[in-house]
C-alpha positions as CSV (number, residue, x, y, z in Angstrom):
1,M,11.4,17.5,11.4
2,T,13.9,20.1,9.8
3,G,17.0,18.7,8.5
4,D,15.6,15.6,7.9
5,P,16.7,13.8,4.1
6,P,13.8,14.4,1.5
7,T,11.7,11.0,1.2
8,R,9.0,9.5,-0.4
9,H,6.4,7.3,1.4
10,I,3.9,5.6,-0.3
11,V,0.9,2.7,0.6
12,V,-0.5,1.3,-2.1
13,M,-4.1,0.5,-0.4
14,G,-7.2,-1.9,-0.9
15,V,-9.2,-4.6,0.0
16,S,-7.5,-8.1,-0.2
17,G,-7.2,-9.3,-3.6
18,A,-6.7,-5.7,-5.3
19,G,-3.0,-6.6,-6.5
20,K,-1.6,-3.9,-3.5
21,T,1.4,-6.2,-3.1
22,T,2.0,-6.7,-7.1
23,V,1.9,-3.2,-7.8
24,A,3.9,-1.9,-4.9
25,Q,6.7,-4.2,-5.7
26,G,6.6,-2.7,-9.1
27,V,6.6,0.4,-8.1
28,A,9.6,-0.5,-5.8
29,A,11.4,-2.0,-9.0
30,L,10.7,1.0,-11.0
31,T,11.6,3.7,-8.6
32,G,14.2,2.0,-6.0
33,L,11.9,2.9,-3.1
34,V,12.1,0.3,-0.5
35,F,9.3,-2.2,-0.4
36,A,7.4,-3.9,2.5
37,E,4.4,-6.0,2.9
38,A,2.4,-5.1,5.5
39,D,1.0,-8.7,6.3
40,E,4.4,-9.6,7.4
41,F,4.1,-6.9,10.4
42,H,1.1,-8.9,11.6
43,S,1.0,-10.7,14.8
44,E,0.7,-14.3,15.2
45,S,-2.6,-13.9,16.6
46,N,-4.1,-11.6,13.7
47,V,-2.9,-13.9,11.0
48,A,-4.4,-17.1,12.8
49,R,-7.8,-15.2,13.2
50,M,-7.8,-13.9,9.4
51,S,-7.0,-17.8,8.6
52,A,-10.0,-18.7,10.4
53,G,-12.1,-16.3,8.6
54,V,-12.4,-14.2,11.4
55,P,-12.4,-10.5,10.4
56,L,-9.8,-8.3,12.3
57,D,-11.3,-5.5,14.9
58,D,-9.9,-2.2,15.5
59,D,-8.2,-3.2,18.6
60,A,-6.4,-5.8,16.3
61,R,-5.4,-3.5,13.8
62,W,-3.9,-0.5,15.9
63,P,-0.6,-2.1,17.3
64,W,-0.2,-3.2,13.5
65,L,-0.6,0.1,12.1
66,R,1.4,1.7,14.7
67,A,4.2,-0.7,13.8
68,L,4.0,0.1,10.0
69,A,4.3,4.0,10.7
70,G,7.1,3.5,12.6
71,W,8.8,1.3,9.9
72,M,8.1,4.3,7.6
73,A,9.4,7.0,10.0
74,E,12.5,5.1,10.7
75,R,13.3,4.8,6.9
76,H,12.8,8.3,6.7
77,R,15.0,9.2,9.2
78,A,17.7,7.3,7.3
79,G,16.8,9.0,4.1
80,V,15.3,6.1,2.7
81,S,11.9,6.2,0.3
82,T,9.4,3.6,1.0
83,V,6.5,1.8,-0.8
84,L,4.4,-0.2,1.4
85,A,1.5,-2.6,0.4
86,C,-1.3,-1.9,2.9
87,S,-5.0,-2.2,2.9
88,A,-5.4,1.0,4.7
89,L,-9.0,0.6,4.6
90,K,-10.3,3.3,7.0
91,R,-9.3,6.9,7.2
92,S,-8.5,6.7,11.0
93,Y,-5.9,3.7,9.9
94,R,-4.6,6.0,7.3
95,D,-4.0,9.0,9.9
96,V,-2.3,6.2,12.0
97,L,0.2,5.6,9.3
98,R,0.6,9.3,8.4
99,Q,2.0,9.6,12.3
100,G,5.0,8.1,10.7
101,P,6.9,9.9,8.2
102,P,6.5,13.2,7.5
103,S,4.1,12.9,4.7
104,V,2.2,9.9,3.4
105,D,0.9,9.6,-0.6
106,F,-1.9,7.0,-1.0
107,V,-2.5,4.8,-4.1
108,H,-5.8,3.2,-3.9
109,L,-6.2,0.2,-6.1
110,D,-10.3,0.3,-6.6
111,G,-12.7,-1.7,-8.8
112,P,-15.5,-4.4,-8.9
113,T,-16.0,-6.7,-6.2
114,E,-16.5,-9.7,-8.4
115,T,-13.2,-8.6,-10.3
116,I,-11.7,-9.0,-6.9
117,R,-13.4,-12.0,-5.8
118,Q,-12.4,-13.9,-8.8
119,R,-8.6,-12.9,-8.4
120,M,-9.0,-14.3,-4.9
121,S,-10.1,-17.7,-6.0
122,L,-7.5,-17.9,-8.0
123,R,-4.2,-17.5,-5.6
124,A,-2.8,-20.1,-3.4
125,G,-1.2,-20.2,-0.3
126,H,-2.6,-16.6,1.2
127,Y,-3.9,-16.8,4.4
128,M,-6.7,-14.0,3.7
129,P,-9.8,-16.1,2.5
130,A,-12.2,-15.0,0.0
131,S,-14.8,-15.0,2.5
132,L,-13.4,-12.0,4.2
133,L,-13.6,-9.4,1.2
134,D,-17.4,-8.6,2.0
135,S,-16.5,-7.3,5.5
136,Q,-13.6,-5.6,4.2
137,T,-15.3,-4.1,1.1
138,A,-18.2,-2.6,3.9
139,T,-15.1,-1.5,6.2
140,L,-13.4,0.4,2.9
141,E,-13.4,4.0,3.0
142,P,-12.2,6.0,0.2
143,L,-9.8,8.6,0.2
144,W,-11.0,11.6,1.4
145,R,-10.4,14.9,-0.7
146,D,-7.9,16.2,2.1
147,E,-6.0,12.9,1.6
148,R,-2.9,13.0,-0.8
149,G,-3.0,10.4,-3.1
150,V,-4.5,8.6,-6.2
151,V,-7.3,6.4,-7.3
152,L,-6.5,3.8,-9.9
153,D,-8.9,1.1,-11.8
154,L,-7.6,-1.9,-10.4
155,Q,-8.9,-3.4,-13.7
156,L,-6.0,-1.9,-16.1
157,S,-2.9,-4.2,-16.3
158,T,-0.3,-4.5,-13.6
159,G,1.9,-2.5,-16.0
160,E,-0.7,0.2,-16.7
161,L,-1.0,0.3,-12.6
162,I,2.6,0.8,-11.8
163,E,3.4,3.3,-14.6
164,A,0.1,5.5,-13.7
165,A,1.0,5.4,-9.6
166,V,4.7,6.3,-10.6
167,R,3.4,9.0,-13.2
168,R,0.4,10.4,-11.1
169,L,2.3,10.8,-7.9
170,G,5.9,12.3,-9.8
171,L,8.1,9.7,-8.7
172,P,11.8,9.4,-10.2
173,V,12.2,6.3,-12.3
174,R,15.5,4.2,-11.7
175,D,17.9,4.1,-14.9
176,L,18.0,0.1,-14.8
177,A,21.3,0.2,-16.6
178,A,23.0,2.6,-14.3
179,G,21.1,1.4,-11.1
180,V,20.5,5.2,-10.3
181,P,17.0,7.0,-10.0
182,A,16.6,8.9,-13.1
183,T,14.1,12.2,-13.5
184,A,10.5,10.9,-14.4
185,E,8.7,12.2,-17.0
186,P,6.4,15.0,-16.0
187,P,3.0,14.1,-15.4
188,A,0.3,13.8,-18.7
């Protein structure tokens, strides 16, 4: 894709309840990257299955993952950088996401299952029931050595997670007063 504008594409990943959406929205606010919630790309039948407590199988996930990769690829062609909140539980799922733009970095929010279960019990209005946490935890494949990304402890505060993601990925931070990106401080 020579000649394409330089862009960055970040996927904040982990099991349901890890804080993906909150962290991805924070990264978007701090950097100006365009945010998307992967859950909004699910078909009605996928949402109905998960709402009923039935885990999705791979056949139900492939079209969803291809749509997400396509969304990032379209933004890349337009010169727009993105941050996506997406479970991306398996290496094969992340491989599909990498088929979109030329490069994708992952931020894996990882931590104790009981912390996540407690968070899920406190949230209202989400179609993913806490009962599916065990199937997601069993499915989760941590980032492989050859995958670009960072692993962050989800027990950190939201602010610490956002700052760590931005710093460790070397993302430019917006000058909020001017509304334009500023140069990020070099990673510590």
